[in-house]
C-alpha atoms as one frame of an Amber mdcrd trajectory, in Angstrom:
protein
  81.631  33.102 140.558  81.419  36.863 139.982  80.128  38.673 143.031  77.025
  40.814 142.607  77.143  44.355 143.965  73.887  46.058 144.612  73.815  49.866
 144.450  71.093  52.207 145.368  69.795  54.608 142.759  71.530  57.496 144.487
  74.900  55.662 144.577  74.568  54.679 140.916  73.819  58.254 139.862  76.749
  59.500 141.959  79.039  56.940 140.304  77.938  58.039 136.829  78.453  61.691
 137.759  81.971  60.909 139.043  82.758  59.041 135.832  81.613  61.973 133.752
  83.618  64.379 135.925  86.786  62.306 135.523  86.231  61.985 131.768  85.795
  65.764 131.457  88.862  66.354 133.593  90.855  63.938 131.436  89.795  65.755
 128.272  90.766  69.086 129.840  94.154  67.786 130.981  94.744  66.269 127.533
  93.951  69.585 125.830  96.195  71.495 128.245  98.989  68.980 127.668  98.675
  69.315 123.896  98.682  73.121 124.117 101.762  73.152 126.343 103.533  70.695
 124.062 102.670  72.872 121.063 103.990  75.926 122.886 107.252  74.161 123.792
 107.671  73.016 120.200 107.091  76.583 118.995 109.728  77.940 121.403 112.224
  75.294 120.286 111.475  76.145 116.660 112.147  79.840 117.321 115.423  79.007
 119.046 116.906  76.461 116.691 115.000  76.385 113.392 115.558  78.616 110.380
 113.995  82.056 110.743 112.877  82.251 107.105 109.140  81.985 106.484 109.705
  80.379 103.070 108.040  77.009 102.651 110.091  73.870 103.252 108.430  72.371
 100.187 110.180  73.897  97.118 106.857  74.278  95.316 105.319  76.139  98.255
 108.455  78.235  98.660 108.268  79.358  95.047 104.555  80.043  95.487 105.354
  82.757  98.021 108.664  84.118  96.727 108.296  83.743  92.968 104.582  83.530
  92.440 104.504  85.018  88.951 106.492  82.099  87.514 104.521  79.419  89.382
 100.913  80.503  88.962  99.088  81.548  85.860  96.642  84.468  86.167  93.792
  82.037  86.864  95.746  80.309  89.651  96.562  77.105  87.707 100.166  75.881
  87.671 101.904  76.922  84.493 103.385  73.440  84.150  99.893  72.059  83.480
  99.326  74.267  80.465  99.684  72.720  77.045 102.854  73.809  75.292 103.038
  74.304  71.516 105.144  71.963  69.429 107.457  74.746  68.305 108.290  78.023
  69.951 110.072  80.925  68.321 112.629  82.515  70.594 113.752  86.058  69.911
 117.464  86.582  69.460 119.345  87.586  72.541 122.854  88.293  73.717 124.273
  85.907  76.252 126.155  87.499  79.126 129.844  86.857  79.136 130.952  84.527
  81.861 133.839  85.414  84.109 134.852  87.745  86.871 132.843  90.918  87.341
 134.866  93.960  86.161 135.982  96.471  88.754 134.157  99.781  89.071 135.444
 102.060  86.274 134.961 105.108  88.520 137.581 103.944  91.006 140.921 105.774
  90.764 143.582 103.845  88.844 147.297 103.679  89.557 149.275 102.300  86.621
 152.212 100.039  87.408 154.395  99.317  84.360 156.172  95.994  84.147 158.986
  96.207  81.550 161.521  93.701  80.238 165.127  94.166  81.249 167.341  95.902
  78.685 169.125  92.645  77.845 165.810  90.956  77.029 164.679  93.606  74.509
 166.698  92.044  71.656 165.173  89.978  68.842 166.482  86.398  69.056 166.414
  86.034  65.234 168.224  89.087  63.857 169.445  90.976  66.929 167.239  94.048
  66.309 166.165  96.041  69.395 162.499  95.428  70.283 160.064  98.362  70.322
 156.953  98.796  72.501 153.709  98.002  70.652 151.183  97.875  73.503 150.518
  96.249  76.848 148.605  93.359  78.381 146.320  94.928  81.016 145.013  93.214
  84.131 143.512  94.778  87.246 143.548  94.071  90.968 141.569  95.769  93.693
 143.807  97.541  96.215 142.677  98.804  99.618 144.379 101.698 101.369 143.889
 101.435 105.163 142.245 104.238 107.112 144.399 107.312 107.363 144.141 109.317
 110.577 145.510 112.839 110.504 145.248 116.068 112.454 143.828 119.264 110.960
 145.649 122.148 112.612 143.745 125.429 112.456 145.814 128.627 112.540 143.692
 131.650 113.351 145.861 134.526 112.261 146.176 137.470 114.657 146.625 141.051
 113.483 147.891 144.098 115.365 148.454 147.773 114.670 152.193 148.491 114.288
 151.749 151.951 115.817 149.852 151.106 119.021 148.665 148.270 121.187 144.990
 149.177 121.037 143.947 147.295 117.885 144.499 143.510 117.997 142.247 141.317
 115.903 142.028 137.524 115.623 140.420 135.682 112.737 137.156 134.249 114.106
 136.915 130.496 114.527 134.918 128.734 111.806 131.448 127.716 112.879 131.181
 123.977 113.557 128.354 121.552 114.114 129.906 120.736 117.505 131.459 123.914
 118.905 135.049 123.223 119.973 134.530 119.598 118.917 137.529 117.302 118.651
 136.391 115.543 115.453 136.097 117.114 112.009 132.921 116.817 109.962 134.403
 113.988 107.883 135.477 112.144 111.026 132.007 112.548 112.556 130.397 111.253
 109.358 132.757 108.241 109.388 131.857 107.342 112.975 128.112 107.800 112.339
 128.061 105.608 109.228 130.301 102.988 110.862 127.896 102.616 113.792 124.473
 103.237 112.296 124.986 101.873 108.787 127.683  99.202 109.316 126.596  98.252
 112.878 130.128  98.723 114.270 129.986  99.511 118.020 131.961 102.483 119.295
 134.395 100.396 121.327 135.389  98.528 118.160 135.764 101.807 116.297 138.031
 103.092 119.072 140.161  99.950 118.813 140.301 100.271 115.022 141.339 103.934
 115.126 144.020 103.238 117.733 145.811 100.996 115.223 146.249 104.020 112.966
 147.261 106.496 115.656 143.825 107.852 116.483 143.891 107.292 120.221 140.308
 108.202 121.129 138.313 106.820 124.026 134.915 105.249 123.611 133.447 107.977
 125.837 134.737 110.677 123.490 133.097 109.004 120.504 129.842 108.461 122.426
 129.700 112.097 123.548 130.286 113.221 119.956 127.416 111.044 118.727 125.057
 112.490 121.319 125.990 116.059 120.435 125.796 115.597 116.664 122.528 113.681
 117.030 121.104 116.645 118.907 122.503 119.136 116.367 120.607 117.567 113.442
 117.230 117.998 115.189 116.130 120.805 112.792 116.473 118.377 109.872 114.570
 115.694 111.794 111.782 118.204 112.449 111.542 118.983 108.751 111.462 115.287
 107.896 108.597 114.833 110.347 106.673 117.712 108.745 107.001 116.069 105.335
 106.063 112.649 106.756 102.879 113.960 108.363 101.882 115.508 105.016 102.100
 112.137 103.253  98.991 110.373 101.963 100.310 106.989 103.149 102.259 106.338
 106.368 103.603 102.994 107.566 104.396 102.361 111.246 106.123  99.755 113.386
 108.083  99.556 116.648 110.802  97.492 118.313 112.438  97.145 121.710 115.503
  99.104 122.853 117.167  98.970 126.248 118.349 102.138 128.008 120.516 101.591
 131.074 120.347 104.991 132.744 116.793 106.263 132.731 115.365 108.199 135.637
 112.922 106.194 137.746 113.318 102.984 135.723 115.371  99.836 136.153 118.107
  99.102 133.634 116.209  95.985 132.532 113.083  97.970 131.579 111.933  97.891
 127.979 111.921 101.082 125.977 110.852 101.383 122.357 112.043 102.733 119.043
 109.159 103.648 116.728 109.630 103.524 112.969 107.558 105.639 110.594 107.943
 105.859 106.843 106.175 107.431 103.914 104.469 105.390 101.222 103.932 108.459
  99.043 105.925 111.581  98.316 109.631 111.818  99.195 110.924 108.580 100.782
 111.324 109.219 104.524 112.366 106.819 107.266 111.880 108.316 110.718 112.752
 106.796 114.100 111.667 108.036 117.521 112.545 106.905 121.041 109.932 106.558
 123.794 110.191 104.975 127.249 107.016 102.928 126.695 104.732 101.356 124.137
 101.340 102.700 125.186  99.106 105.131 123.396 100.367 108.106 125.416 103.776
 107.596 123.794 102.561 106.690 120.299  99.816 109.292 119.807 102.151 112.353
 119.687 104.178 110.716 116.902 101.138 110.904 114.624  99.934 114.313 115.771
  99.250 116.335 112.651  98.546 113.686 110.024  95.841 114.896 107.689  92.346
 113.408 107.872  91.827 110.733 105.248  95.477 109.708 105.242  96.223 105.988
 105.125  97.995 104.210 107.991  99.534 100.764 107.520 100.493  98.782 110.628
 100.293  95.427 112.342  97.443  94.501 114.689  98.757  96.325 117.774  95.747
  97.999 119.393  97.461 101.388 119.780  97.425 101.868 116.005  93.663 101.321
 115.970  93.253 104.192 118.423  95.596 106.401 116.389  93.678 105.778 113.178
  90.324 106.345 114.875  91.353 109.580 116.594  93.062 111.009 113.491  90.408
 110.014 110.977  92.864 107.820 109.073  92.124 104.824 106.872  93.707 101.853
 108.624  95.222  99.009 106.585  96.075  95.588 107.995  99.267  93.661 107.272
  98.925  90.338 105.443 102.521  89.401 106.277 101.676  89.463 109.995  98.507
  87.439 109.450 100.424  84.882 107.411 103.190  84.659 110.036 100.796  83.215
 112.630  99.827  80.426 110.234 103.479  79.753 109.469 104.095  79.278 113.201
 101.064  76.987 113.459 102.268  74.903 110.527 105.790  74.656 111.985 104.342
  73.095 115.164 102.788  70.222 113.189 104.942  67.050 113.197 106.744  66.687
 109.881 105.095  63.326 109.172 101.648  64.917 109.464 102.280  67.954 107.293
 100.599  68.215 103.941  98.310  70.328 101.771  95.280  69.031 103.668  96.386
  70.788 106.872  94.283  73.874 107.588  97.296  76.138 108.269  98.837  75.077
 104.953  95.589  75.840 103.128  95.566  79.393 104.490  99.236  79.894 103.596
  98.629  78.682 100.054  95.639  81.001  99.635  97.636  83.961 100.913 100.355
  82.967  98.475  97.837  83.499  95.691  97.333  87.082  96.888 101.062  87.678
  96.779 101.257  86.052  93.338  98.835  88.663  92.044 100.861  91.437  93.702
 104.034  90.186  92.017 102.333  90.228  88.629 101.187  93.829  89.109 104.482
  95.349  90.293 105.138  97.120  86.982 101.545  98.222  86.376 100.106 101.658
  87.009  98.096 102.337  90.145  94.825 102.188  88.199  95.762  98.925  86.486
  96.865  97.358  89.766  93.607  98.373  91.427  91.590  96.847  88.606  93.625
  93.616  88.748  93.016  93.392  92.488  89.279  93.758  91.972  89.248  91.072
  89.314  91.655  88.549  90.848  92.316  89.334  94.524  88.688  89.705  95.607
  87.761  86.082  94.704  90.775  84.875  96.706  89.627  86.959  99.679  86.162
  85.411  99.410  87.758  81.956  99.525  89.888  82.848 102.561  86.904  84.329
 104.392  84.793  81.212 103.761  87.606  79.029 105.092  87.954  81.315 108.115
  84.229  81.278 109.015  84.101  77.513 108.604  86.878  76.814 111.108  87.018
  79.879 113.392  85.017  78.301 116.235  86.042  74.714 115.553  89.643  75.160
 116.704  90.830  75.634 120.282  91.408  79.406 120.682  94.534  78.900 122.799
  96.323  76.799 120.159  98.674  78.340 117.607  96.172  77.708 114.839  93.378
  79.149 116.975  95.401  82.297 117.602  96.106  82.589 113.881  92.404  82.280
 113.032  91.290  84.789 115.666  93.982  87.284 114.625  92.861  86.962 111.009
  89.240  87.429 112.073  89.971  90.488 114.219  91.980  92.145 111.429  89.767
  91.109 108.516  88.105  94.465 107.860  91.535  96.140 107.664  93.167  93.334
 105.680  90.712  93.512 102.777  90.962  97.282 102.260  94.049  97.111 100.053
  91.908  95.897  97.108  90.097  99.234  96.924  93.154 101.268  95.891  96.091
 100.193  93.756  98.415 102.564  95.631  97.868 100.896  98.988 100.325  98.174
 100.065  99.309  94.630 100.943 101.603  94.440 103.958 103.930  96.377 106.243
 107.134  94.721 105.022 108.636  97.990 103.803 108.554  99.409 107.323 109.902
  96.180 108.794 112.769  96.312 106.312 113.495  99.901 107.355 113.679  98.949
 111.027 115.809  95.844 110.395 119.197  97.711 110.300 118.478  98.959 113.822
 117.687  95.415 114.977 120.928  94.129 113.421 122.927  96.923 115.049 121.278
  96.244 118.405 122.773  92.743 118.395 126.223  94.344 118.379 125.929  97.312
 120.717 123.121  95.723 122.798 121.823  98.857 124.567 121.894 102.654 124.862
 123.568 104.101 127.916 121.359 107.182 128.362 118.102 108.641 127.082 120.074
 111.345 125.251 122.040 108.608 123.496 118.840 106.788 122.509 117.334 109.958
 121.051 120.550 110.802 119.199 120.649 107.263 117.795 117.054 107.604 116.595
 117.910 110.855 114.792 121.037 109.471 113.154 119.305 106.253 112.114 116.614
 108.442 110.532 119.186 110.262 108.400 121.014 107.091 107.389 117.878 105.191
 106.366 116.321 108.185 104.607 119.514 108.580 102.576 119.386 104.909 101.610
 115.717 105.220 100.641 116.630 108.120  98.335 119.646 106.287  96.817 122.001
 108.800  98.419 125.337 107.756  99.889 124.957 108.395 103.663 128.600 109.287
 104.265 128.714 111.859 101.452 125.444 113.386 102.637 126.484 113.589 106.283
 129.794 115.279 105.453 127.989 118.013 103.502 125.227 118.273 106.104 127.640
 118.661 109.018 129.540 121.366 107.148 126.526 123.433 106.079 124.003 122.898
 108.868 125.689 125.377 111.315 125.316 128.215 108.794 121.683 127.521 107.860
 119.287 130.190 109.117 116.143 130.239 106.983 113.569 127.552 106.220 114.742
 127.470 102.598 118.319 126.823 103.697 117.221 123.967 105.972 115.039 122.515
 103.182 118.083 122.468 100.900 119.808 120.177 103.417 117.245 117.359 103.125
 118.585 114.124 101.612 116.566 114.295  98.368 118.028 117.775  97.784 121.580
 116.445  97.712 122.305 118.034  94.305 121.529 121.481  95.701 123.494 120.605
  98.809 126.693 119.781  96.939 126.578 122.743  94.535
C-alpha cells in the first residue's frame, strides 16, 4: 500500500520552486558543459587539424576557391545547365609534355664529349669521320657560395722635395662606416634572413664552411646598422603610403627580449600597412603595444576620404573615425568565424542544413562574383556588384537577423553571428565602388613572410633589432610587390644611398625606380 504524504500549501509551493530551481540549474550546467566542450574541440582542431579554410566537401571547396567554374552568373550550378548536342571547339596547340626547359638566361658552360681518335674511322670503308653536329642535353649546375676578401688600398702621395705635403686617397663612403661586410655581402645576409627566413646563426654556420668565419653577433650588429641606415627610404615609402587612396592594415605579435621596463615574455607588435592604389608599398612598423596610442601615429597624415581596409579590431574604428576615412570590413575574417563554428560540429551532423554551412555557402557566392570580375574594369566590377552581390547581401542579412538572437552568444556560432552583425555596415561598403577590395587578404599575405620567419628566429633581441627588421622587411616585401629582385635592389641601394643628398636622389632609390637606380 502506497503511503500518503500530506503537504501544506507552503511546503508544496516550496517543493515546486526547488524543482524549478534545479531544472534551471541543470539547463545552465548543460549549456556551460556544451560551450566548454565546443571550446575544447576548437582548440584541438587548431592544434591538430589542417589549417586550410577550404571546405572538406570537394563541391564546397571549389565553391570558395574556384567559384567561376562552379557557379553560373545566376548562382545555379553549371552542371545543371542543358548542354547542346554538338559543340564546336576552336583549334588549339597542346603543350608539349616533358621536363621544363632550363632558364635560357642562365650562363652556359659547354663541355664537349668527343670520340677517341681510334673510333673516328668508318667501319665500312675506313674513311676518317668528320664532325656534322652534336646531340645537346643540359643539366643544372650549382656553384657553392664563394667567400672572398676585398682589400682596399688607399694610395698615399708625398712631395719628393719636402715632408710637408702627404696626401691619402679618401676612403669610399659606405652605408656602414668602417663596416666589415661589403654591400653585396650585406644584401646577401638581408635577403637570406628576411626573404628566405634563414636565422643568423644558421647563416654564420653556412659561411664558416666556406671560410667566412663570422660570429652571429657581428651579423646581428650589421643588420641593426643597415636597418637604421635605410630609414630615409622608409620615410619616403611612408609618405607615398599616406598619400594613397586605399590603405590596408593588419598586425601580428613579435617578442622582444630586451626592452626597458618590460618582461621578456611581453607581447610586442609588428604593424603591416600596404597600399591598394598607386605604387605597391608594403610597410612594417614595430610598437611595444597594440593600443590606439601605438597605432594612431602610424596613420597620421592620411588624407580625409581615404579608404581603410582592416579586420574588426576596435583600434581601426577609432583611426578611421578620427582621420575621416571610409572604413571597409573584411569578409575573410567574418567567414573565418563560421568556418571555426562548422569545424566544431561533429562530422556525422554536418550538412548543408547547418546554419554555419549556409553562411559559408552564401559568402562563397560573393567570392564567386569577385572571381568572375577580376579582369573587368573598375566601373564594370562596380556595376556587377550592384547587380549580383547586393541580392546575396540581402540574403545573408535576412539569415543573420533571423538567427542572431536565437543562438547562444558564447558559442562559436554565436560569436560568428555577433561579429558579422557588428561589422555589417563596413562589410557591405565594398559594393559601392569597384576599386574597393572585399577582404584584407592582400595585407595578410604581405605579413605572412614575417610570420614564417618568426617560426625560425623566434624573437628579436633588442628594440633596435625589431625596428631594423621592420625596415628591412618593408624593403623586401615592397620589392616583391613591384616584381623587383630584392637582392639586386639592395645591392644598388646600399651602394648609392650614402651619396644621396637631395629629395630627387632619394626618390630615385625607391624600388619602383629600379631602372633609374641601375643606370
